[in-house]
PABA-538566 format. One line per field, with one value per residue (C-alpha): x, y, z. Coordinates in pm, 1 decimal, always signed. Example, Ala and Ser with C-alpha at 12.3 -4.5 7.8 and 13.67 -1.06 7.14 Angstrom:
! PABA-538566
east: (+1230.0  +1367.0)
north: (-450.0  -106.0)
up: (+780.0  +714.0)
This chain:
! PABA-538566
east: (-295.0  -601.7  -511.0  -849.6  -1164.3  -1378.1  -1145.7  -1155.9  -1536.6  -1578.1  -1340.5  -1518.0  -1859.0  -1752.6  -1688.4  -1933.8  -1976.6  -2146.8  -2276.2  -2430.0  -2322.3  -2205.4  -2321.2  -2043.8  -2086.4  -1839.8  -1872.9  -1720.0  -1816.8  -1622.1  -1783.0  -1804.2  -1584.1  -1698.6  -2042.8  -2134.4  -2421.0  -2657.0  -2642.9  -2977.5  -2845.3  -2529.5  -2739.2  -2942.9  -2624.9  -2473.0  -2779.7  -2701.0  -2332.9  -2133.2  -1795.2  -1523.6  -1312.5  -1170.5  -1037.2  -773.4  -702.1  -338.1  -276.4  -504.4  -511.7  -545.6  -828.4  -1052.2  -1368.9  -1286.2  -1326.1  -1702.1  -1949.0  -2255.8)
north: (-833.7  -839.0  -573.6  -412.1  -567.4  -422.9  -564.4  -908.5  -901.2  -789.7  -1059.8  -1330.0  -1204.8  -1251.6  -1624.4  -1894.9  -2261.6  -2488.0  -2178.4  -2026.7  -1704.3  -1739.3  -1526.0  -1322.9  -1145.0  -965.7  -1072.9  -837.2  -1012.0  -1264.0  -1602.0  -1760.8  -2063.8  -2392.5  -2388.0  -2720.6  -2851.7  -3108.4  -3462.1  -3399.9  -3084.7  -3266.3  -3553.3  -3306.6  -3156.0  -3498.1  -3581.3  -3283.7  -3356.5  -3637.4  -3700.6  -3787.3  -3987.4  -4214.8  -3927.0  -4004.0  -3635.8  -3585.5  -3270.5  -3333.3  -3710.9  -3702.0  -3455.6  -3732.3  -3606.0  -3244.6  -3309.9  -3290.2  -3240.7  -3039.1)
up: (-5543.9  -5322.3  -5068.0  -5022.3  -4879.1  -5157.7  -5423.8  -5263.4  -5234.4  -5595.9  -5714.8  -5515.1  -5633.9  -5995.4  -5945.9  -6049.3  -5960.7  -6212.6  -6392.3  -6078.5  -5911.4  -5553.9  -5261.0  -5099.0  -4765.9  -4541.6  -4179.6  -3925.2  -3604.1  -3401.8  -3355.3  -3012.5  -2965.4  -2820.4  -2984.3  -3142.0  -3351.2  -3207.2  -3345.5  -3516.9  -3689.1  -3800.8  -3940.2  -4148.9  -4294.6  -4361.4  -4574.3  -4800.3  -4866.6  -5018.0  -4858.6  -5106.0  -4862.8  -5133.1  -5340.7  -5601.3  -5665.5  -5768.6  -5565.2  -5264.1  -5209.7  -4829.8  -4767.1  -4636.1  -4469.0  -4557.5  -4931.4  -4995.4  -5277.4  -5174.9)
C-alpha cells in the first residue's frame, strides 16, 4: 500500500510510457483558483493533443474530451 510520499514517488518514477521514463515531482503548494489560460494559450495546447472523443473503449466509453493522446 502506498502510505508514504517517498514510496509513492519512487513507484511513480519507476513507470514508463512508450519506453520513456516519466518525470515525477512533488508539489507542496496550493494553486490559486479561478486562473484561466488565454484563448491563444489553449490553441497552442490543442495543437499538441489529439482528443479521442469517439472512443470505443470498453471500460471508459464516455470520457469524451477528457480522453486525449499527447
